[in-house]
N, C-alpha and C positions, 0 to 999 in steps of 0.2 A: 504494500500500500504506500502510495506517495502522499505526503502531506505538504501543506503550504503554511508558512508562517503568516500570522496576521498582518505583519508589516509588508508582505509580498502581495497582498490582495490589491486589486485595482479598486481603490476606494477614495476618490478625491475629497469626499465629505467626511470620511472616517466614520461611517455609520454601520459598516458590516461588523459582525461579531459572531462568535460561536457561543451561544448562551443556552444553558439548560434551565427550563422552567419547571418548577416543582408544584406550583399552584395552578389549578385548573382555570382560574379566572383571568390569568395573564395570557394575553394573546400576542405573539410576536408580530412586528410589522411585516407585512408581506414583501417579498423581494421585488415585486412589481412596483410597489409604492416607493421603495428605496431607489429603484432604477429611475423612476420618474423624477425624483429629487435630483439625482445626478444629471439627468438630461436637462433639467431646468438650469442647473449650474453650467453645464457644457454649452448651452445655447447662448449664455452671456459672454462667452470667451471670444477673443479675436480668432481669426482663421489660423494664425501662427500658433497660438496657444492650443487651439483645438487639435492641430496636427500633433503637437507634443503629447497631448492627452491620448490621442488615438494610438501613438507609439507605446505609451505605457500600458494601455489596455491590450494591445496586440501582444506585448511581452507577457502579460499576465495569462492570457488564454493559451499561449503557446507553451510557456514554461511550466505552468502549474495545473493540476486537475481542478476544474471548475464545477465538478458535479454538484457540490453542495450549494453553489450559487448559480445554477444553470439558468434559471428564469431571469435573474438579474443580468447575467452576462449576455443572454440572447437579446434582451431588450436593448442593451447598450450597443451590441453589434448592429442591430437594426437601425439604431440612431446614426451610427457612424456610416453605415451604408447610405442612408438618406442624405448625408452630407457629402457623399462622394469619396469617402475614406474607407480603407480596408476592404475594398471590393473583392479582392482575391480570397479573403478568408470567408468561406461559406457557412461554417458552423463553429460553435464555440468548443465543441468536444470532438477531438480526433480519435477515432477508434483504432486501437492497436490490434492487428490480427496476427502479427508475428511477435516472437519473443526474443529474438537475437538482435542486439543492437549493432547496426551496420554503418550508419552514416552520421558524421558530425557536420552540423550546419551552424555557421556563425552568422548571425543577423546583425546588421547595422541599419536600424530604422530610425531616421531623423535623430541621430545621436544616441539612441538607445542601443547599446551593444550587448548581445547575449548569445548564448549558444544552446543547442539542444542536440541530443543524439537520437536519431530516428531508427526505427526497425525496417522501414521500407520506403521506397520511392513514392508509393501511394500516399503515405502519411505526409511526406514533404509536400506533395502536390496539393493535399487538402489544406495545408497551412499557407502555402505560397501562391497557389493558383497556376503554377508553372507546369507545362506539359513535361512528361518524362524525358523527351528528347532534349529539352532545354535544361533540365536538371542534371542529367547524368554526366555531361562533359565537365562540370565544375566540382563534382563530388569526389572525395577520396574516403575510403573506409577509415574509421578512427585510428587504426593501428599505423596508417601511413601519414597521418596529419602531423604537422609541425607544431 
């Protein structure tokens, strides 16, 4: 199981948390509502700041499992798509069908530099939107990387 530190969540308003409720009358705020608050915040940003936030969001959905916050992440991805950003990223969750790590990809997205090891070209395509013929010539297996 892969976990994500709270500081690694894409949460510009710092409203996400992992909370256990013991009382029946306490109802957590729905992810949709939290996402709408973030969208409201993002719409107030300049186009340059919005691009920066889209890079942070992309890093989050690529690097960490977002299963716990899937509704939140999907709503934000839809917002970024509506603004013409992150159009190559079709879904917030990339399914892994193979278990052997094969490819190291280093991303540099608007100054956000991070890396991820993928199990297949299909997974890379789902995150980048690139066709396999465009991906293969640039990739080296992790054991050959510098």
